[in-house]
N, C-alpha and C positions, 0 to 999 in steps of 0.2 A: 504494500500500500504506500509506503514512504517513497518508492521509486516512481510512482505514477506522476506523469508530467503536470497534470492538472492540480494535483495536491502540492507539488513542489512550487507551483506559481503562487499558491496561497500562503506559503511559509514566509515569515518575515525576512529571513536572510537566505534566499535560495541560491545566491551566488557563492556561498561558502561551501567548501567541500563537505561531502557527506559525513555526518557524525560530529562535526564541529559545533553545531548549534543544538545538538540533542543532549538532553539531560536524562541519564539513566539512574533511577533511584529504586530502593527497595521499600515496599509498602506492606505493612501487616494489616490485614483486614479484621476489624472488630466493630461490633455494633455500638453506636453512640446514643441510642434511644433509651431514655430512662422514663418509665411510666409508673404511675401509681397503680398498685395492684389491689383488686377487689378482694375482700375477705372471703375465704372459702369455708362453707359450712361442712363440717366433717360428716354430718348425717346424710348430706346429699351428694357427697363425693363418691363416685362409683369406684374409685381406686382404693378406698378404705373399707368398703363394705363387701362382704362375701354373700353368695347366694345361699339357697336352702341346703345345698350339698356341700357348702364350705369350700367351693372351688374358686374363690375370689382371686387367688394368686394366678390360676391358670387363665382366667378371663382377662386379667391384666396383661399377661404375656401375649395372648392372642391379639389384644388391641394394639400392642406395640408392634407386632409383626405385620398386621394388616392396617395400613393407614386409612383413616376415614376420608381424607382429602388428598388428592394427588399432589396439590401444591405443597401441602405440609411434607409430603414424602420428598419432593424436590428440595425443599428447604433443609430437610434432614441430611440429604446427600451433600448439598452445598456446604453445610456446616461441618460435616466430617472431612470434606476435602480441604476446607480452608483453615481448620483449627491447627495452629502451630506452624502455618506456612507463611513465608514471606514471598511476595510476588514482585518481580522487577517490572517497572514501568518506564516507557520511553516517552519523553515529552519534548515539544518544540513550540515556539511561538508562531501564532497565525495572525495575519492581517485582519483587523476588525471588520473591514468592509467586505472581506471574502469568506466570512464564516458560513453564510447561507450557501455559497457556491461549494464550499468544502463539504457541507452536510449532504447536499444533493449528490455530489460525486461519490461519497462514501456509500450512499444507498445504492447507487448504480453498480458499485463494486461489490455489493452484498456485504459490506462492513459498516453497518449503521453506527453512527456515533452516539454515545451515551454521555450526556453532559453531567459532570459531577463537580461538586463544590466542596473543597477541603476547608470547611468553615472553622474547624478547631485550630488550624494553623494560620488562619487569617488574622494577622496582628495589625494590618493596615486599617481595617474598618472597626469602629468602636462596637463594643458589645452592648446589647440591650439588657436592662435590668428587668427581666421578665421570666416567669416560670409558671407552671400549672399550679393551681391551688391544691392543697392537700385533699380536698373533698372531690376533686375531679378524677373520675375513673373512666377509662376508655372501655368500650365493648370489645370482645375478642376480634371481630372483623376489622374494627378501626385500628387496633394495635397491629394486626396482621398487614394492613395496607401501609402503615407507617414503617414497618420493618422492611418492606420492599423498597422503601425510599432511603432508609438509613442503614440498611443491612451491612454495608461494607465500611462503615466509619465515615462516609461522606454523604452529602445530600445529592441524590439523583434527580435530575429533571425528568418529568413525565406526567402522566395523567392517571388519576384515580377515579374510578366510576363506582358510585354508590347510589342506591335508589333514593327517591324522595322520602324525607323523614328519617334517613339512616344516620344523620349526623355528619354531613360533609364539612360543615363549618367547624365543628370541634376538631376534625382531622387537620384542617388548615391552621387552627389556633395552636394545636400541639406541634405542628411542623415549625411554626414561628418561634415557639418556646424552645425548641430543640436547637435551631440554628442560632437564635439570639443575635441576629444582625438586623440592619434596617430592612423593614418589610413593607412591600407595596401590595395592596389588595385591590383588584379590579373587579367590579360588579357590572350588572346589566342595567340597574336602575338606582335611583336615590333611596328607595325603600330598602333595597338590599344593602346599601351602604350603612344605613342606620341599624340594620339587623346584625351586620358584622361587628359594628362598634359595640353593641350591647353584648354580643357573644364573647368578645375579647375581655370585657369587664366581668362577665359572668364566670368564665372558666379559668382565667389567668390572673396573675398578680400585677398586671400592667397598671401604671399610673394613668389616670384619665388625661393628664396633660400631654402624655406621649402620643396620644392618638389624634391625628388631624384628618379632617374630611375635606375633600375637594370635589364639590358638586355645584350645580347651578344655584342652590339655595344656601349651602354652607361652605365657607372657605376659611377653615381654621388656620391660625398661624402656626407653621411647623416649628418645633423646638428640638434642634440637635438630632441625635439618633432617635428616630421615631417610627411609628407605624402609620402609614398614610393609606387611606381608603378612598377610592374614587370610582368613577364609571368609565367604561370603554369609550363612550362618546365624548367625555370631557378631555381625555388624553389624546384621542385621535382627531380632535377638532382641528380643521385646517383654515377656517376663515378667521376674521379679526376677533380678538378676545377683548374683554375689559381689562383695564390696567391691573386690577387686583388678580384676576385669573391669569394674566400673562406673567405676573411675578411668581405665582405659585408654580406655574408650568415650567418656568426657567429653573426654579429650585428643584423640581422633580428631575429634570434632565441633567442637572449637575451632580446629583447624588449617585453613589455607587451602591445599588441595592443588593443586599445579600439574598433575599428571597422575594419572588413575585408570585402571589397567589392569584390564580385566574378562575373566578367563579363562572359557572356555565361556559366552560372552555370551548364547547362545540360552536360557539359564535365567532371564535377567533379567525377561522379561515375566510370569513367575509372580507371583502376588499377594504371596507372602511375600518373595521376593527383590527385587521392585520397590521396596520400601520403602527399600532401600539408597541409592537415588539421592536421596531426600529427607532422609535422615539425615546423609549426608556430602556436602559440596560440593567440586567440583573444576572448575578452569578448562577442562581438556581430558579427554575420555573416549575411550579406545581399547578397543574390544571385539575379542576374539580367539576364533575358533571354527573347528572343522572341519566342522560340520554346522549350517548356518543354516536349520534346519527344525524345526517343531514340529507336533504333532498337532492343536493348535487353531489359530485364526487370529490369535494374538497376536504372531506374529513380525513383523508389519508395525508394531507399536508401537515397535520399535527405531529406526524412522526419526526419531521425536521424543524418545524416551528417551535414545538414545545419539547417533545420527547415521546418515547414509547408508552404504551399502556402498562403501568406498573401493577395495577390490581383492579379487578372487577368483581364485585360481590354478587352472589346469586340471590335475587329478591325472594325466590321461593323458600330458600333456606332461612333467610332473615324473617320471613313471615311465619314459618313454622316455629322458629325460635322465639317468637313474640317480640322481636325488635321493631318491626313495622306492622302497621295495620293490615289485616287480611282483606283483600279486595274481592268484592262480589259484583260481577257485571251482569246486567240484565238488559235485554232489548225490548223496548216498549214502542209500539207503533202509534203515532198520533195522526189523526186526520187533518187535512188542510182544506180550507175553503177555496173555491175556484179562483177568486180574486187574489188571494195570497199566493197560490201556487203559480199563477201567471207572472206575478212580480218576482217570485223566487227564481224562476227560470231565466229571467233577464239579468240577474246579478252575477258578479264574479264569485269564484269559489270561496274566497275569504269572507265576503259579505253574506254569503248564503248561510254560513254557520251562525252569524249574529242574528239573522232574521229568523232562522228556524228555532233558535233558543228563546225567541220572544213571541212565539205564537201563543194565542189565547189557550189552546188546548194543552200546550206544553206547560205553561205557567199554572194552569188549573191542576194538572197532574202532579207537578212539584209540590203544590200546596197540600 
């Protein structure tokens, strides 16, 4: 891969002989994720209770041999392979403007890049005084998703997919508490900005003065190392801004962000929101979404814009576990008057949904 001419053009010093600008170092992989553990009830723990025949030990051994989740089995293999091992890494500097070209070329060569941030050894950027509250306990699938991100001692860029109501915001807050560097959160609306702000105060020990909002209604004054919460439209705005908004935007562009949290990340491939990633720079990008689906074919662009899919939870398993509500779907046919149906056929597909939800029969049925 290093001998590829396209990749050599992206290197900062391609004219130097091979190996002169390469840095070979040994890295020992270990997890940096520290979470609060929930108390375990001994009476409900299957590992401490034996069946009627007293064969609890045999059942425990069978459970160890047959993994319930194939991903857990892969994690076990990775852990056995990585324990006590030091890996050699080769690094070289890349031109900032050619990063996207390099990422696309590596995908063509079937060597996709995985962006990692060594936040523990980053002494250039100040640390945030933030941590999870002692009362904050993550659910098993939330912890599992974060271990995919921090499993090797660094922060991996990528996408985590969790169903609605599964606690995506808490996953993002925990990631920010683990990295403990400047954090930029981007949402789709001003309402989501207020929700993220309240969730940071609910789950973490962050001081309220460290959180600044950048929306059309609220423009808090940033203070040093902080957590900034804004919307995609505010950052990607291209027309003339107000003086106050322009000052905040200049501050955003000057900062070296440690972590960028992208809520509803499936909107990023859109042409307008895609500009966000070029305006603001961050060492690590974590995308959160419940629906990693788009009507167009641009969802694949997230592989080089953000990173690969790190984890996706099965909503059926979460529903059976009682973590999210059980959904019951029913089809109910409602009649239409001839006048309403004639108007309905003349509308676009998007307006049809609004009209059909406002029919008199539909409203009566809902009541």
